[in-house]
N, C-alpha and C positions, 0 to 999 in steps of 0.2 A: 733576523728581525730588525725592523726599522720603524722610526716614529712616523706617525701620520701627521700631515700638515694641519696645523690648527687644532690638534687633538686635545680633548679634555683630559682630566686627571684619570679617567677610567677607560681610556681607549688605547688599543695595541694593534699593530699590524705585523703579521708574520709572512715572509716569503720563503718558499721552499722549491727547490728543483727536484723533479721526480727522477730518482736514480733507479737502476735495476733492482737494488736492494729493497726499494719501496713498492715494487710492482709484482704483479702475478706473472705466471709463465707466459701470458699473452701480452705482456708489456703494459698492462693497465694498472693504474695506481690502486693498491689494495685499499678496500674500504676501511679495514681495521687501522691502517696507517693514517688515513685521513681523519678518522675519529680521534686518534691520539693527538694529531696536530690541532684539531678543533678544540679539544678539551684543554690542551696546554695553553693555547692562545687566550681562550676565554678565562681560564684561571689566572693568567697573568694580568688581564684587564681587571678582574675582580680584586686581586691583591693590590694592584696599583691604586684603586679607588679606596679600598679599606685600610691599607697601610699595615695589615696583619695577614697572617696565613689564612687561606680559605680552602674549603673542600667542596666538591661537587655534590649537590643535593639531588638534582634531577636534570634531565635533558628532555625538552619537548620533542614531539614527533619530528623526525628528520626525513625529508624527501631528497633523493639524489637525482638531479635532472640531467647531468652530463657525467662522462667519465674522463679521466686524465690519463695521459700516456707518458712513457719514459721520454725525458727531454723537455717536457712542458713545465711551466712554472705555476705553482699553486699560490694564490694570494688569499690570506685569511685576515679579515678585519673584525675585531671584537670590540664592543663598546658596552659599558654599563648603562642600561636604559633607565633603571630606576632602583633606588635603594630603599628597602623597607627597614624595619627595626634592626634585625640581625641577618637578613638575607637580601640578595639583590638579583635582578634579572640582567643577564648579559646577552646581547644580540650578536650573532655571528653571521657574517656573509663570506661565502667561499666562491672564488672565481678561478678559472684556469686560463692561462695565457699561452698561446703558441709563439715561440721565439721567432720563427721564420715569418709569420704573417702578422704578428702583434694583435691578433684577434683574441678578444676575451669573451668567455662564456660563463654564465652562472651555473655553478654546481649545486649549491645549496644555501638556504637561509635557515638558521637554527636559533633557538632560544634556550639558554641554560640558566639554572638557578644555583647560586653559590651561597654558602653560609660561612660565617666566621668560625674558624677552628677554635674551640674553647681552650683557654689557658688558665688553669686554676678555677677559682670561683668568681673571678672578675668578669663583669658583664660589659660588653662593648657594643655600643649603639652606632650604627653606620651614619655617616654624614650624608646630607642630600646631594644629589647629582647636580652639577652646574650645567644648565641648559644654554647652549650657545646658538643654536639654529632652530628654524621651524621644524626640521626633521627631528631634532632632539626633543622638542616639546611634544611632537606627535607621538613618538615612541614612548616617551614618559607617560603620556595619557593612556596609551593602549596597554602598557605593561600591567596595569591593575586589572584590565579585562582578561588578559592572558592568565594572570594569577587566578582569577575566578574559575577559568576553565581547568587549570591544573587541580585545584581543590575539588572540583566537581567531577573530574574524570572518572574516578573509581565508582562514584555513586551512579553516574550515567550507565556505566558498564553493568553494574549489578542490577539496575532496574531493567535493562534489556534482557538480561538472563532470566529474571523473574517473570517478565511479561510473556516470554516465550516458553516458560516451563522447561527450560533447557536442561536443568539438572534432574528433572523427574523422569526422563526417558529411559529407554533400555538400550544398551549398546549393541544388542543383537538385531536391531531393526534398521541398521544403516548399511546400505550397499551389500547386504548379504547375498543378494541374488545376482550381483554383477561379478563376472569372472575376472575382470581386469583390475579389481581393487587390490590394494596392497596394505598390509597391516602396518600401522604406525610404529609398531615395535621394531620393525626392521630398520627404522631411521634413527634409533636411539644412539647417541654418541656421548661418551664421557671422557673428560680430560682433566688432568691435575697439573697445576702450576705452583711452583714455589716462589713466593714473593721475595725478590732479591733487591739490594739497594738501587740498582738501575731502574727498577720498576716503581720506585717510590719518590716522593718529594723530599725536601730537606728536613721535614719533620718525621719522616718514616712512614707516612700514610701512602697506601698504594694509589697511583694516579688513576682517576676515574676513566681517563682515555685508554689506559693500558687494560683495564678490566673490560671495557667495551671492545677493544681489539681482540682480546682472547675470546670473548663471546661471539664475535663475528666469525672467528676461525672455526669453532665447533659447529656453529649454525650452518656455515657453508658446507661442511662435511656432511651434516645431516641432510641438507637439501639435495646434495649431489647423489645420495643413495636412491633418490626417486627419479631424477632426470638423467642419470648416467652421463652427465655433462658437467660444465663448470658454471654454477649459478652465479649471478651478479646481484649484489645487495641493492635494492631500490628504495627501501624506506625502513625506518625503525619506529615502532610505537614507543611511547613515552618511557624513558629510563627513569627509574626511581631508586636511589641508593638508600637502602634500609639501615645500613650500619657500616662502620669503617672496617678496613683491614690494614694490617701493618706488615713491615718487613719481618720475614720469618713465618708468616701465615701460609698454610696450604690452601689453595683455592680449588674447589672441585666444580667443574662446569658440566652441567647435564643438559643436553640438547635433544629435542625430538620434534618431528613434524606434527603440527596440530591439525592442519587441514590444507587442502589444495583448492585453487579456484581457476581451473583451466590453465591460464598463462602465468599464474603466480602461486607461490607456496608460502605459508606462514610457519616459521620455526620458533618454538618457545625455548628459552634458555634460562636455567636457574643456576645461581651461583651461591655456593656455600663456603664458608671460611672456617678454618680450624687453626688454633695455635697448637703447640706441642702437646699440652695436657689434653685439650679437646680432641686432638687427633687420636690419642691413645684410647680414650673412652668412647669415641664415636659421637661426640656432642657437637653438632654443627651450628653455625650461625648463618642464617639466611641473610645475605647482604644485597642481593640484587636479583631481579627477574626482568626479562625483556622479551619482546616479540619482534622478529626480524622477517621482512618480506623480500623474497627473491624472485627473479625470473631467470630464464636461460635462453640462449640463442644458439642456432646452428652456425655452420661455416658461412652461410649466406646472410647472416644477420637476422634471420627470421626467428620470432619467438617460438619456443618449444611449448608443447602442451604437457602439463604434469598429469600423471595417472591419478585416479581417485584413490583415496585412502579410507581405511576402516579402523575405527578405534576398537580395542578388544577388552578394555577395562572401564570401570566407572569413571576413573580419573581421566582416561583417554577420551571418554564421551564428553566430559566437562570441558576439556581443552578443545575438542572438535567444535562444540557449539560456541565456546568462547571466541574462537577464531572468526566465526560468522558474525558475532556481535561486534567485534573490533573492526571487521571489514566494513560493516554498515557505518560505523562511526567515521572511519577513514574516508569512505566515499562521500558522505555528506559533508565532512569537513572540507575536502578538496573542492567540491562543487560550490559550497557557500562562500568559501574564502578565496575564490578565484577572481575576485574583482570584476564581476559582471556589470560594470557601471552603465553600459550602453543597452542592456536588455532587462527591462523590468520583469521580475519574476516573483510570484507569490510562492515561496518555498513551503512545502508541507511541514506543519508543526508536528514533529514526531519526537519520541523519546531520544532517538539517536542523534538528533541535531539541535535540541533546544539550547544547549550551552553555546553552540557555534552561531546559531541565529541571533542570540542575545549579543554575543561578541560582535558579529557583523553589523547589527543594528547600531550599537554605540560607536563602533569603529568607523562606519561609513559617514555618520554625522560628524564625528570629530575630524575626519579627513576633509570633508566638504568645508567645514568652518575654517580650517587652516590654509585653504588654497589661496594662492596669490591671484590678483586680477579682478577682485570685486570692484565694480564700477557703480558709483552712486547715481541714482536716476531721479530721486525726489527727496526733498527735505521739507518737513512741515512740523514746526514747533519741536516737540520731543519725539518725532518719528522720522526715521531715515529708511529709504528703500534702496537696496543694492541689487544688481544682477551680475551673473557670472556665466559666460559662454565658453564651452569647451567642446570642440567637435560639434556634434549635433545635440549636445545636452545643455539645457538652460536651467539655471538655478536662481532662486530669489531669496534675498535676506531682508528681513524687516527688523530694524533695531529700535527699541523703545526704552525711554527713560521713565522709570516707575518709582514713585515715592512710597515704597514699603520695603521691609527687610527681604533679603534674597531668599531666606528659608521659607517665608510665608508665600512668596511668589511661586516657589518650587512646589509647595504643597497644593496650592490652588490650581496650578497649570498641569500638574501631573495626574490629577483626577479628571479624565476626559468626560466624565458624566456632567461636570460643571461647565463644559465648553458651550453648551447650548445657550447659556446665559449671556454670552458675548459674541458668538460666531454664528451668523445667520446661515452659514453653509452646512450647519449641523441640524438635521431635523430630529433624529433620534440617536442615542448612544447608549449601549448596554454592555455590561461586562459579560463576556462569554466564558472566560476562564481566569481565575485567580491563580497564576502559576506560583508566585511567591511574593514576598514583600516588595520586590523591585520589578516584577514582570507581570503584566496583565494583557489579556487579549480582548479587544473590543469589536463590536459590530456597529458600524456607523452608516447612517443613511443621509443623503444630501438631496436637495431639491433639484427639480428639472431646470436646465438652462437651454434657452433657445428652442423650447418645445421638445427637447430630447427626453428620453426615458430617465427618470431619477436614478442616481447612482448609489451604490453601497460599497463599503470597504470592510474587510476583516484585517485588523492591524494589531501588531505587537507593539506595546509601549514599554520601553525599558527606561527606568529612572535610576540615576546615580547621584549620590551626595558627594561633595568634595572630599578628597582624601587628605588634603592639606590646605592651609591658607593660600588663597590665590587661585585655586582650582574652581572651575564653574560647577554649578548644578547642571545636570544633563537630563533631558527628557527626549529620548530617541524613538522614532516611529517608522515602521515599515510594514508592508503587507505580508501576510502569511496565509496559508491555506489550512482550513480546518475541515476535515471530512464530514463533521457533524453539521456544518453550515454550508451546503452547496449553493451555487448561484440560484437566484430566484427569478422567475419570468417577470416579476414586478419591477426589478431593478437591473441596471447594467452594472455588473460586477467590475470594479475598477481597482487600480493598484497605486500604492504609494511606494516609490522606490526608496526615497530617503527624505525624512522631514524631522522636525523637532525643535526644541528650545535649548539654548545655552543661557544660563543666568549667572551673571557676574555681580558680586557685591560691590557697591560703591560707598559703603559706609553702613552705619547701624540701621538707617531708615530709608535707604535708596538702593536701587540696583539697575543694571542694564539687562533687559530681556531681548535676546536675539532669536528670531524665528527663522528657520531655514526650510526650504522646500525645493527638492530637485524635481523639476516639472516633468510629469508624464502626461500621456494623452488623456488620462482620466481626470487630472487636476487642471490641465490647461484651460478648459472652458471657464473656470472660475477666476482665472488670472489674465486671460487674453485682453479683455477690454481695458483693464487697468494698465497693462504694459503698453498699449497703444495710445494711452492718454485720454481715452473716451470715457473712462470711469474712474472713480476714486474708491473702488471697493476695498483695496488693500488698506488704504489710509483709514477708511471708515471702520474696518474690522479691527485694525490696530488701536484706534481710539476707543472702541468699545472694550477691547482687552484691557487697556490702561484703566478705563473707568471701572471695570469689574475688579481689577486688582486693588485699586485705590478706594474702594467703597468703605463706608464708615465702619468702625469696629463692631457695632451692634449687628450689622448685616453679616459681617464675617463670622461672628460668634454663632449666628443662626445657621450658617452653612456648615461650620465645623461640628456643631453639636446638635 
């Protein structure tokens, strides 16, 4: 392990050479060994920041993009992105370097949550993370959004299961007529491990990475019973540690294939812990469950097809359909979070992707606001206009100084039904869906420009209040697709890729409102004349916005009440 240059108090770098003892029979780094290194490095970063012992609470979904081989070097960088009251998010980046070519490739990016290990009744509150770079500020802002996804993950899954009536079916109606189906019972694997001192930290708690490594081992055996080959771990659904285990515990690992999807297979693993007394009476502690996704290749490197499986029990049916729901979530997450900045796309608003669309909405606006290279193009009193060009993407930023409290500006700007009072580009605006307190979907119509057909937009508006002093209020906007509101022949359905407001407080009665818009073809007609200097549309709209926000208190009262 070596220190990283200019590292903060919660940053650690670990370098490891892949030796034969770390590898499979094919000379590839064992995924279980890599999970142990990831957890160890992340835990060291957490403890470096906290100054006390920490334990793994959860690990977000992990995707493995590359494999490493014997002789190559693994570089793991872990950094505390944000500290909450008693927990913190640690970001981990894993790369592999070839010694002969010096080429580095990304293996994985992961996010883990660590909590302070309680000592007696004394409560320890974590200190804030010192932010040194723009990237630190960005990850610090996005950490709260990732936390929302973690907290919402189980709810999203349960909603999917209920929507599809997955638990109300009968196990005898799946693949009964297909001769090539295999009973999932044939893939059941059970293993027992005794937790010894080398498996635990200096406080006697079992390393989370060690538990993950043992889980990977039994899951691999389970998957191999289907493909009759050597499966490779490609991703892991969110790990959540439900309780601790200590030296002397017996850990029972139960793995079984839940479902197959042609080229991949999902294996579920349940971990139960027993101390000596519990072992005698058969009283288990459920400490972890996880779902691991494998594929397998032949000697030519071609992906193998897994046979279909058939559940034979009610619990098997639940796991069978649960795998389908989790796959929906994985695919939507991978698609939405793939940084499709150059391709506007109105993603379908669906139960499986709502949390990720909200995250993507806020994250895209946050990233746009923190980009370097904004160039000022116009200054008029308390209004400044900036542009940013990157490849073929043009973005506009309008900065306004407003003499009202930031929380009031946030309230007035986050209700898009009020926007018609100051933005002439809004003909109508109605709420289509009140998702929750912070998310709403609107249908907006805009007037014709240059004789073209008038445009309409279906947008998700995500609003966020500051988590701490100095953070801005955020109002993020992006297009989504609702099946209940198809395109109309009256309007040209257009898209907003990224837009919204960041509101920073300048004191008790003033704030800076910054409006951002990543220009798409649907928005460009409203901005083109202004950017060429032949119109003052942006300035006029900004002035109207300031006038609306600074209206006298009696008018504000009539709007609010």
